C-alpha positions as CSV (number, residue, x, y, z in Angstrom):
1,M,87.3,80.9,96.6
2,K,91.0,81.2,95.8
3,E,93.5,80.7,98.6
4,S,95.9,83.3,99.8
5,F,99.2,82.6,101.5
6,L,101.3,84.4,104.0
7,F,104.9,83.3,104.3
8,L,106.8,83.0,107.5
9,A,110.6,82.9,107.8
10,Q,112.8,83.0,110.9
11,G,112.9,86.6,112.2
12,F,109.5,87.7,110.7
13,E,107.8,90.8,112.1
14,E,105.0,89.2,114.3
15,I,102.6,92.1,114.4
16,E,102.6,92.4,110.6
17,A,102.1,88.7,109.9
18,L,99.4,88.1,112.6
19,T,97.5,91.3,111.8
20,A,97.2,90.4,108.2
21,V,96.0,86.8,108.9
22,D,93.5,88.0,111.5
23,V,92.0,90.8,109.4
24,L,91.8,88.7,106.3
25,R,90.1,85.9,108.1
26,R,87.6,88.4,109.7
27,A,86.8,89.5,106.2
28,G,86.1,85.9,105.1
29,I,89.3,85.7,102.9
30,S,90.9,82.3,103.0
31,V,94.5,82.7,104.0
32,K,97.0,80.1,105.2
33,T,100.4,80.7,106.9
34,V,103.3,78.9,105.2
35,S,106.6,78.1,106.8
36,I,109.6,78.3,104.4
37,T,111.6,76.4,107.0
38,S,111.6,72.6,107.6
39,A,109.3,73.0,110.6
40,L,105.8,74.4,111.2
41,Q,107.0,76.4,114.2
42,V,108.6,79.6,113.1
43,E,110.1,82.1,115.6
44,G,109.6,85.8,114.9
45,A,112.0,88.8,115.3
46,H,110.8,89.3,118.9
47,G,110.8,85.8,120.1
48,V,107.1,85.0,119.4
49,T,106.8,81.5,117.9
50,V,103.9,80.8,115.5
51,N,102.6,77.5,114.3
52,A,102.2,77.8,110.5
53,D,99.4,76.0,108.8
54,L,101.6,74.6,106.0
55,L,105.2,73.8,105.0
56,F,106.2,75.4,101.7
57,D,107.8,72.2,100.5
58,N,104.6,70.2,101.0
59,T,102.3,72.8,99.4
60,L,101.1,73.4,95.9
61,F,100.3,77.0,94.8
62,P,98.2,76.5,91.7
63,S,96.7,80.0,91.3
64,P,96.8,82.0,94.6
65,E,94.8,85.1,95.1
66,W,97.5,86.8,97.3
67,L,101.0,86.1,98.2
68,I,101.7,88.1,101.4
69,L,105.1,88.9,102.8
70,P,105.6,90.3,106.4
71,G,108.8,92.2,107.0
72,G,111.1,92.0,110.0
73,M,114.8,91.3,110.0
74,P,116.3,88.9,109.3
75,G,112.9,87.6,108.2
76,A,112.8,89.6,104.9
77,T,116.3,88.5,104.0
78,N,115.4,84.9,104.8
79,L,112.4,85.2,102.5
80,Y,114.5,86.6,99.7
81,E,117.2,83.9,100.1
82,F,114.6,81.1,99.7
83,A,114.8,80.4,96.0
84,P,111.5,78.5,95.6
85,L,109.6,81.5,97.0
86,R,111.4,83.9,94.6
87,G,110.2,81.7,91.7
88,L,106.6,81.7,93.1
89,L,106.6,85.5,93.4
90,E,107.9,86.0,89.9
91,R,105.2,83.6,88.6
92,Q,102.5,85.5,90.6
93,A,103.7,88.9,89.4
94,G,103.3,87.6,85.8
95,A,99.9,86.1,86.3
96,A,96.9,88.0,85.0
97,N,95.1,88.0,88.4
98,G,98.1,87.4,90.7
99,R,98.4,89.9,93.6
100,I,101.2,90.5,96.1
101,A,101.3,92.3,99.4
102,A,104.5,93.2,101.3
103,I,105.3,95.3,104.3
104,C,108.2,96.8,106.2
105,A,111.6,95.6,104.7
106,A,109.9,93.0,102.5
107,P,108.9,95.4,99.6
108,A,112.5,96.4,99.2
109,V,114.5,93.3,100.3
110,V,112.3,90.8,98.5
111,L,110.2,92.5,95.7
112,G,112.7,95.3,95.0
113,Q,115.7,93.0,94.6
114,L,113.6,90.8,92.3
115,G,112.8,93.8,90.1
116,L,109.1,93.2,90.5
117,L,108.4,96.8,91.5
118,K,110.1,98.5,88.6
119,G,108.0,101.4,87.4
120,K,105.5,100.9,90.3
121,K,104.8,103.2,93.1
122,A,105.8,101.6,96.4
123,T,106.8,102.2,100.0
124,C,109.0,100.3,102.5
125,Y,110.7,100.7,105.9
126,P,112.8,103.8,106.0
127,G,116.5,103.1,105.1
128,F,115.7,100.3,102.6
129,E,114.6,102.6,99.7
130,E,117.7,102.0,97.6
131,M,116.7,98.3,97.3
132,L,113.4,99.4,95.6
133,K,115.1,99.0,92.2
134,G,113.3,101.1,89.6
135,A,110.3,101.8,91.8
136,R,108.8,105.2,92.4
137,V,109.3,105.5,96.1
138,S,106.5,106.9,98.3
139,E,106.5,108.0,101.9
140,A,102.9,107.0,102.3
141,P,102.2,104.4,104.9
142,V,100.4,102.1,102.4
143,V,100.6,102.2,98.6
144,V,98.5,100.4,96.1
145,D,99.8,100.1,92.5
146,G,98.1,97.6,90.3
147,K,98.5,94.1,91.7
148,F,100.9,95.3,94.5
149,V,100.0,96.6,98.0
150,T,103.1,97.7,100.0
151,A,103.4,99.3,103.5
152,N,106.1,100.9,105.5
153,G,106.2,99.1,108.9
154,P,104.5,97.7,112.0
155,S,102.4,100.8,112.8
156,S,100.8,100.4,109.3
157,A,100.0,96.7,109.7
158,L,96.2,97.2,110.3
159,H,95.9,99.8,107.5
160,W,97.8,97.4,105.2
161,A,95.6,94.5,106.0
162,L,92.4,96.4,105.6
163,T,93.7,97.7,102.2
164,I,94.2,94.0,101.1
165,V,90.6,93.4,102.2
166,K,89.5,96.5,100.2
167,E,91.4,95.4,97.1
168,T,89.9,91.9,97.4
169,K,86.3,92.5,98.4
170,G,85.7,96.3,98.2
171,T,85.4,99.2,100.5
172,D,82.2,98.1,102.2
173,A,83.9,94.8,103.3
174,A,86.9,96.7,104.7
175,V,84.6,99.2,106.5
176,Q,82.6,96.3,108.0
177,V,85.8,94.7,109.4
178,A,87.1,98.0,110.6
179,N,83.9,98.8,112.4
180,G,83.9,95.3,114.0
181,M,87.3,96.1,115.4
182,L,86.1,99.6,116.5
183,L,88.6,101.3,114.3
184,Y,86.0,103.7,112.7
185,P,82.8,105.3,113.7
186,K,79.8,103.6,112.3
187,S,79.8,105.7,109.1
188,D,82.6,105.9,106.5
189,A,83.5,109.4,107.5
190,G,86.9,108.4,108.8
191,L,87.8,106.4,105.6
192,G,89.7,109.3,104.1
193,Y,92.6,108.8,106.4
194,F,93.0,105.2,105.3
195,F,91.7,104.9,101.7
196,G,91.9,108.4,100.3
């Protein structure tokens, strides 16, 4: 199974990062947290410190399944300003099977400024839309366009994470995780709200 990686910078949005890691692991998707700093401990935007699994500088990324970017400020700016991550994202966007997920400010501040969403439908935290260079801006909480899954903010973190699961393992896997978390009734009757 391919590895997925979620990147942590000082000032990341905790609920977005931890929700994604938790939900993907519940679904059996291998995901590691990666600190872009020189330390494994990374402090989030609201003072929650997380111990990352890996340091960026000590990690090889041969052919990741997903590169995942939580938002938060200044977390998203710190992600964008880290040149090695920019290069990795550009390589992933150009790879045949490379997929990228970003939420909150990250779709605009990181992916938008890199031009990776040009011609794609995308969403982001309100107020950052101008940075979605060339994207078709949506007000939907979560948007899938090709290899990209974007979301608008903390309240959409669970929906975003389940959408990553759906895009990776299919709707049944996403429903199973959601049911285990008591998000849905036992049938898929409530799926329309999340997956259309």
